[in-house]
RODO-2510 file (C-alpha; in nm, 4 decimals, decimal comma):
residues 333
     n   res          X          Y          Z
     1     m     8,9674    10,7007     9,0590
     2     n     8,6378    10,8080     8,9017
     3     i     8,4294    10,8730     9,2110
     4     e     8,0961    10,8980     9,0307
     5     q     8,1466    10,5699     8,8465
     6     m     8,2429    10,3932     9,1682
     7     k     7,9442    10,5451     9,3489
     8     l     7,7076    10,4259     9,0749
     9     a     7,8627    10,0783     9,0674
    10     f     7,8268    10,0411     9,4457
    11     t     7,4649    10,1557     9,4248
    12     k     7,3906     9,8957     9,1552
    13     k     7,5583     9,6375     9,3761
    14     g     7,3062     9,7208     9,6489
    15     y     7,5366     9,9407     9,8546
    16     g     7,3433    10,2653     9,8174
    17     d     7,4300    10,3611    10,1745
    18     a     7,7858    10,4256    10,0557
    19     s     7,6768    10,7166     9,8322
    20     e     7,7350    10,9896    10,0893
    21     l     8,0784    10,8489    10,1697
    22     f     8,1744    10,8620     9,8011
    23     d     8,0518    11,2241     9,7964
    24     d     8,2905    11,2976    10,0847
    25     i     8,5786    11,1489     9,8869
    26     g     8,4807    11,3564     9,5841
    27     r     8,4656    11,6738     9,7910
    28     n     8,8247    11,6137     9,8997
    29     k     8,7350    11,6113    10,2660
    30     d     8,9390    11,3875    10,4928
    31     i     8,9309    11,1189    10,2225
    32     l     9,0977    10,8525    10,4359
    33     k     8,8068    10,8368    10,6808
    34     p     8,5285    10,7751    10,4223
    35     i     8,7487    10,5310    10,2318
    36     q     8,8129    10,3249    10,5444
    37     t     8,4441    10,3414    10,6404
    38     i     8,3531    10,1950    10,3006
    39     l     8,6200     9,9271    10,3421
    40     n     8,4854     9,8269    10,6825
    41     q     8,1140     9,8443    10,6048
    42     f     8,0871     9,7222    10,2470
    43     v     8,3918     9,5057    10,1737
    44     k     8,3970     9,1428    10,2838
    45     e     8,7572     9,0571    10,3581
    46     s     8,6971     8,6844    10,3144
    47     t     8,6024     8,7308     9,9494
    48     l     8,9203     8,9147     9,8505
    49     p     9,2083     8,7340     9,6749
    50     d     9,5243     8,7264     9,8837
    51     d     9,7055     9,0036     9,6956
    52     i     9,4052     9,2401     9,7081
    53     h     9,3575     9,1510    10,0741
    54     i     9,7113     9,2738    10,1406
    55     l     9,6155     9,6126     9,9971
    56     y     9,3021     9,6050    10,2122
    57     i     9,4872     9,5593    10,5409
    58     q     9,7521     9,8136    10,4425
    59     l     9,4995    10,0791    10,3478
    60     n     9,2643    10,0075    10,6361
    61     a     9,5442    10,0514    10,8908
    62     l     9,6703    10,3793    10,7436
    63     t     9,6398    10,6796    10,9753
    64     t     9,7912    10,9544    10,7614
    65     f     9,9565    11,0116    10,4243
    66     h    10,1463    11,2809    10,2395
    67     k     9,9355    11,4513     9,9710
    68     k    10,2138    11,3738     9,7220
    69     w    10,1076    11,0091     9,7295
    70     k     9,7331    11,0697     9,7119
    71     t     9,7200    10,9342     9,3547
    72     i     9,8626    10,6005     9,4701
    73     l     9,6223    10,5954     9,7655
    74     l     9,3272    10,6405     9,5310
    75     r     9,4676    10,3802     9,2919
    76     d     9,4879    10,1251     9,5741
    77     t     9,1365    10,2132     9,6847
    78     e     9,0036    10,1703     9,3324
    79     t     9,1789     9,8332     9,3004
    80     i     8,9929     9,7044     9,6072
    81     f     8,6601     9,8574     9,5048
    82     k     8,6810     9,7078     9,1555
    83     e     8,7301     9,3648     9,3107
    84     v     8,4135     9,4199     9,5151
    85     i     8,2127     9,5351     9,2146
    86     s     8,3393     9,2703     8,9748
    87     p     8,5201     8,9816     9,1500
    88     s     8,8138     8,8480     8,9493
    89     d     8,9250     8,4912     8,8946
    90     d     9,2442     8,5697     9,0833
    91     t     9,3442     8,2598     9,2789
    92     s     9,6820     8,3845     9,3997
    93     v     9,7834     8,2298     9,7306
    94     i    10,0292     8,4247     9,9442
    95     y    10,1401     8,2657    10,2678
    96     f    10,1733     8,5323    10,5297
    97     s    10,2476     8,5132    10,8997
    98     d    10,0983     8,7692    11,1378
    99     a    10,4438     8,9203    11,1823
   100     e    10,4931     8,9551    10,8041
   101     a    10,1488     9,1120    10,7673
   102     k    10,2332     9,3621    11,0410
   103     e    10,5594     9,4439    10,8651
   104     v    10,4039     9,5191    10,5238
   105     v    10,1402     9,7344    10,6921
   106     q    10,4169     9,9335    10,8609
   107     i    10,6161     9,9656    10,5361
   108     y    10,3050    10,0947    10,3568
   109     a    10,2428    10,3515    10,6299
   110     e    10,6011    10,4768    10,6138
   111     a    10,6004    10,4838    10,2333
   112     m    10,2824    10,6929    10,2362
   113     k    10,4580    10,9432    10,4619
   114     g    10,7442    10,9715    10,2120
   115     e    11,0125    10,7447    10,3595
   116     s    11,2174    10,6542    10,0505
   117     d    11,3685    10,3348    10,1949
   118     s    11,0189    10,2074    10,2733
   119     q    10,8998    10,3075     9,9267
   120     l    11,1781    10,0953     9,7778
   121     e    11,0964     9,7996    10,0043
   122     l    10,7280     9,8297     9,9176
   123     g    10,8135     9,8204     9,5473
   124     k    11,0229     9,5076     9,6001
   125     f    10,7462     9,3445     9,8007
   126     y    10,4808     9,4101     9,5371
   127     k    10,7162     9,2800     9,2694
   128     s    10,7707     8,9630     9,4743
   129     i    10,3945     8,8929     9,4667
   130     q    10,3898     8,9617     9,0912
   131     r    10,2105     9,2935     9,1129
   132     d    10,4483     9,5001     8,9023
   133     e    10,1826     9,7614     8,8294
   134     w    10,1711     9,8350     9,2044
   135     a    10,5486     9,8231     9,2389
   136     f    10,6472    10,0622     8,9604
   137     p    10,5137    10,3876     9,1148
   138     w    10,6934    10,3122     9,4415
   139     y    11,0227    10,2505     9,2619
   140     k    10,9668    10,5810     9,0871
   141     a    10,8988    10,7504     9,4210
   142     a    11,2167    10,6066     9,5737
   143     a    11,4131    10,7177     9,2673
   144     q    11,3018    11,0765     9,3258
   145     a    11,4949    11,0541     9,6520
   146     g    11,8081    10,9424     9,4627
   147     n    11,8029    10,5736     9,5561
   148     p    12,0406    10,3781     9,3231
   149     d    11,8489    10,0519     9,3646
   150     a    11,5302    10,2290     9,2545
   151     y    11,7107    10,3688     8,9477
   152     y    11,8238    10,0150     8,8639
   153     w    11,4732     9,8699     8,8845
   154     l    11,3262    10,1500     8,6782
   155     g    11,5892    10,0717     8,4143
   156     n    11,4753     9,7093     8,4188
   157     y    11,1099     9,8057     8,3783
   158     y    11,1800    10,0304     8,0806
   159     f    11,4016     9,7637     7,9236
   160     d    11,1552     9,4781     7,9701
   161     g    10,8471     9,6792     7,8762
   162     v    10,6650     9,5556     8,1866
   163     v    10,3924     9,7954     8,3036
   164     v    10,5444    10,0768     8,0962
   165     e    10,6274    10,0864     7,7260
   166     r    10,9785     9,9690     7,6391
   167     d    11,2080    10,2715     7,6191
   168     l    11,5823    10,2184     7,5722
   169     e    11,6598    10,5862     7,6226
   170     k    11,5070    10,5771     7,9711
   171     t    11,6664    10,2371     8,0319
   172     y    12,0067    10,3844     7,9556
   173     h    11,9357    10,6922     8,1671
   174     y    11,8425    10,4949     8,4779
   175     y    12,1172    10,2333     8,4436
   176     k    12,3718    10,5117     8,3996
   177     k    12,2508    10,6940     8,7127
   178     a    12,2602    10,3766     8,9220
   179     a    12,5956    10,2689     8,7742
   180     s    12,7495    10,6092     8,8516
   181     m    12,6558    10,5429     9,2142
   182     g    12,8320    10,2050     9,2057
   183     h    12,5268     9,9781     9,1811
   184     p    12,6722     9,6349     9,0815
   185     d    12,3860     9,4983     8,8675
   186     a    12,3250     9,8348     8,7056
   187     l    12,6933     9,8456     8,6072
   188     n    12,6518     9,5063     8,4433
   189     n    12,3394     9,6068     8,2499
   190     y    12,4907     9,9432     8,1570
   191     a    12,7916     9,7557     8,0176
   192     d    12,5570     9,5278     7,8241
   193     m    12,4113     9,8269     7,6420
   194     y    12,7586     9,9225     7,5168
   195     l    12,8370     9,5619     7,4276
   196     r    12,5208     9,5238     7,2209
   197     g    12,4921     9,8807     7,0945
   198     e    12,1495     9,9324     7,2515
   199     y    12,0527    10,3010     7,2365
   200     v    12,4231    10,3967     7,2460
   201     e    12,6855    10,3304     6,9808
   202     k    12,8482     9,9914     7,0286
   203     n    13,1730    10,0267     7,2231
   204     t    13,3212     9,6939     7,3319
   205     k    13,6307     9,8486     7,4906
   206     h    13,4197    10,0636     7,7193
   207     a    13,1938     9,7641     7,7816
   208     i    13,4795     9,5473     7,9057
   209     e    13,5886     9,8242     8,1431
   210     l    13,2387     9,8418     8,2872
   211     f    13,2060     9,4629     8,3106
   212     k    13,5306     9,4530     8,5091
   213     m    13,3880     9,7103     8,7491
   214     a    13,0752     9,4997     8,7919
   215     a    13,2813     9,1812     8,8307
   216     d    13,4924     9,3464     9,0995
   217     k    13,1653     9,4062     9,2843
   218     g    13,0816     9,0350     9,2638
   219     v    12,8344     9,0141     8,9731
   220     p    12,8555     8,6554     8,8336
   221     e    12,6957     8,7518     8,5017
   222     a    12,9625     9,0171     8,4424
   223     m    13,2330     8,7585     8,5126
   224     y    13,0730     8,5215     8,2612
   225     t    13,0587     8,7936     7,9956
   226     l    13,4244     8,8747     8,0550
   227     g    13,5030     8,5085     7,9988
   228     y    13,3178     8,5247     7,6675
   229     m    13,4899     8,8475     7,5632
   230     y    13,8405     8,7172     7,6340
   231     e    13,7566     8,3890     7,4628
   232     n    13,6390     8,5607     7,1458
   233     g    13,8550     8,8738     7,1418
   234     v    13,5663     9,1145     7,1906
   235     g    13,6966     9,4517     7,3070
   236     t    14,0320     9,2906     7,3857
   237     e    14,2866     9,0408     7,2570
   238     v    14,1989     8,6709     7,2707
   239     d    14,3300     8,5357     7,6000
   240     s    14,2279     8,1799     7,6824
   241     e    14,3865     8,1907     8,0266
   242     e    14,2019     8,5074     8,1222
   243     s    13,8831     8,3651     7,9727
   244     r    13,9115     8,0489     8,1807
   245     y    13,9760     8,2574     8,4913
   246     w    13,6589     8,4590     8,4504
   247     f    13,4396     8,1581     8,3656
   248     t    13,5713     7,9886     8,6788
   249     q    13,5112     8,2968     8,8939
   250     s    13,1594     8,3202     8,7546
   251     a    13,0829     7,9583     8,8401
   252     l    13,2289     7,9925     9,1885
   253     s    13,0135     8,3019     9,2379
   254     g    12,6982     8,1062     9,1583
   255     d    12,6435     8,1331     8,7820
   256     v    12,4972     7,7987     8,6654
   257     f    12,5700     7,8705     8,2977
   258     a    12,9389     7,8994     8,3793
   259     a    12,9316     7,5852     8,5928
   260     n    12,7678     7,3805     8,3161
   261     r    13,0084     7,5217     8,0604
   262     l    13,3099     7,4215     8,2686
   263     g    13,1540     7,0799     8,3132
   264     h    13,1240     7,0385     7,9352
   265     e    13,4855     7,1441     7,8856
   266     a    13,5976     6,8874     8,1412
   267     v    13,3991     6,6121     7,9654
   268     e    13,5636     6,7022     7,6339
   269     k    13,9056     6,6741     7,7991
   270     g    13,8160     6,3396     7,9536
   271     e    13,8311     6,4842     8,3048
   272     g    13,5233     6,3169     8,4488
   273     t    13,5876     6,3991     8,8133
   274     e    13,6117     6,7700     8,7356
   275     a    13,3035     6,7517     8,5150
   276     i    13,0885     6,6027     8,7876
   277     h    13,2195     6,8665     9,0278
   278     w    13,0907     7,1501     8,8098
   279     y    12,7635     6,9796     8,7222
   280     t    12,6988     6,9120     9,0905
   281     m    12,7570     7,2796     9,1645
   282     a    12,4876     7,3754     8,9115
   283     a    12,2493     7,0983     9,0172
   284     e    12,2705     7,1961     9,3826
   285     k    12,1433     7,5389     9,2805
   286     h    11,8351     7,3630     9,1369
   287     d    11,9358     7,4324     8,7775
   288     p    11,7468     7,1821     8,5551
   289     y    12,0275     7,1676     8,2969
   290     g    12,2828     7,0971     8,5694
   291     e    12,0546     6,8270     8,7103
   292     f    12,0224     6,6714     8,3647
   293     n    12,3997     6,6776     8,3110
   294     l    12,4565     6,5192     8,6500
   295     g    12,2070     6,2480     8,5571
   296     l    12,4079     6,1807     8,2410
   297     c    12,7233     6,1439     8,4488
   298     y    12,5627     5,8829     8,6719
   299     e    12,4034     5,7006     8,3778
   300     n    12,7267     5,6827     8,1795
   301     g    12,9849     5,6604     8,4561
   302     i    13,1458     5,9993     8,3919
   303     g    13,3587     6,0852     8,6934
   304     t    13,1709     5,8294     8,9024
   305     p    13,0695     5,4614     8,8885
   306     i    12,7469     5,4002     8,6916
   307     n    12,4510     5,4434     8,9230
   308     l    12,1133     5,4287     8,7496
   309     k    11,9265     5,5011     9,0707
   310     k    12,1063     5,8345     9,1084
   311     a    12,0724     5,9016     8,7356
   312     k    11,6942     5,8649     8,7635
   313     y    11,6907     6,0846     9,0716
   314     w    11,8586     6,3753     8,8921
   315     y    11,6636     6,3219     8,5680
   316     q    11,3401     6,3330     8,7662
   317     k    11,4353     6,6597     8,9377
   318     s    11,5182     6,8102     8,5982
   319     a    11,2063     6,6696     8,4306
   320     l    10,9820     6,8156     8,7012
   321     k    11,1138     7,1575     8,6002
   322     g    11,0167     7,0869     8,2394
   323     d    11,3456     6,9687     8,0870
   324     e    11,2536     6,7634     7,7776
   325     q    11,5918     6,5875     7,7527
   326     a    11,5520     6,4606     8,1057
   327     k    11,2040     6,3293     8,0248
   328     e    11,3441     6,1382     7,7280
   329     r    11,6246     5,9815     7,9341
   330     l    11,3736     5,8682     8,1950
   331     k    11,1749     5,6883     7,9220
   332     h    11,4901     5,5030     7,8101
   333     l    11,5771     5,4049     8,1660
***
């Protein structure tokens, strides 16, 4: 945080009385006290967007912090001050009970003291309110303590290029560390890198071994990929029975792609009752494609008597999620 720039901006805003407090921050005195004084005297809580307000209550309730996390403390302070100086158009609405607010304040306090589990939870919380730029440093902090979940999320950030520049070498590094500690989703993503030849040389045999490890830990996506690999002979011999087994396990474990796929296969075989079973499984997980397919079943009497009322119901649910096919069917009905 550039103290002088903030001091000048507050003065221009008409808050010249805050100058001495900014000087205290710049002199590295007990910086928490002047920061909280500025928050209480010059920041109107009611004007802050919900996400910034969360930072406000977390920072204002803080009683101590480890110097290792001073940079994050100053970053959070600057985020609030910038909102005061130049209000954003942020209209985010975050519904928070008093108990939830108390909890995130406590997590922040513990994270600032260096509690790695709290640092991880704080990262997850910030990610859940779509503040990845706040989350990333806390994932990094938790990773320094050897947390496999933190390694996994850092791998995701470097793969997606969110907040940080996309870096497949670092992606591989973090997925490998988390996978070596048995992290299920990291195992799956680590396997994907060998399947696709991302950063490492493509190795489908090693990939299938890793996918099996992830599948054994209950990862539906890994089960689906195994189904694909056995179906197409990737890293193994073609085995339709094994392929069917893994697609089924994936669907039963919650993968909507697998459920829809099995529904399509049942339709092709003329097994309407089985088709509607799989489509219903996907639709009940609020998958728009599953909802559309279920609508088709009711419109055309696949596995059930024709019921246009139910067809419209499922088309409408799918259409509300943006499915264009469902919108077209509703026009015809």
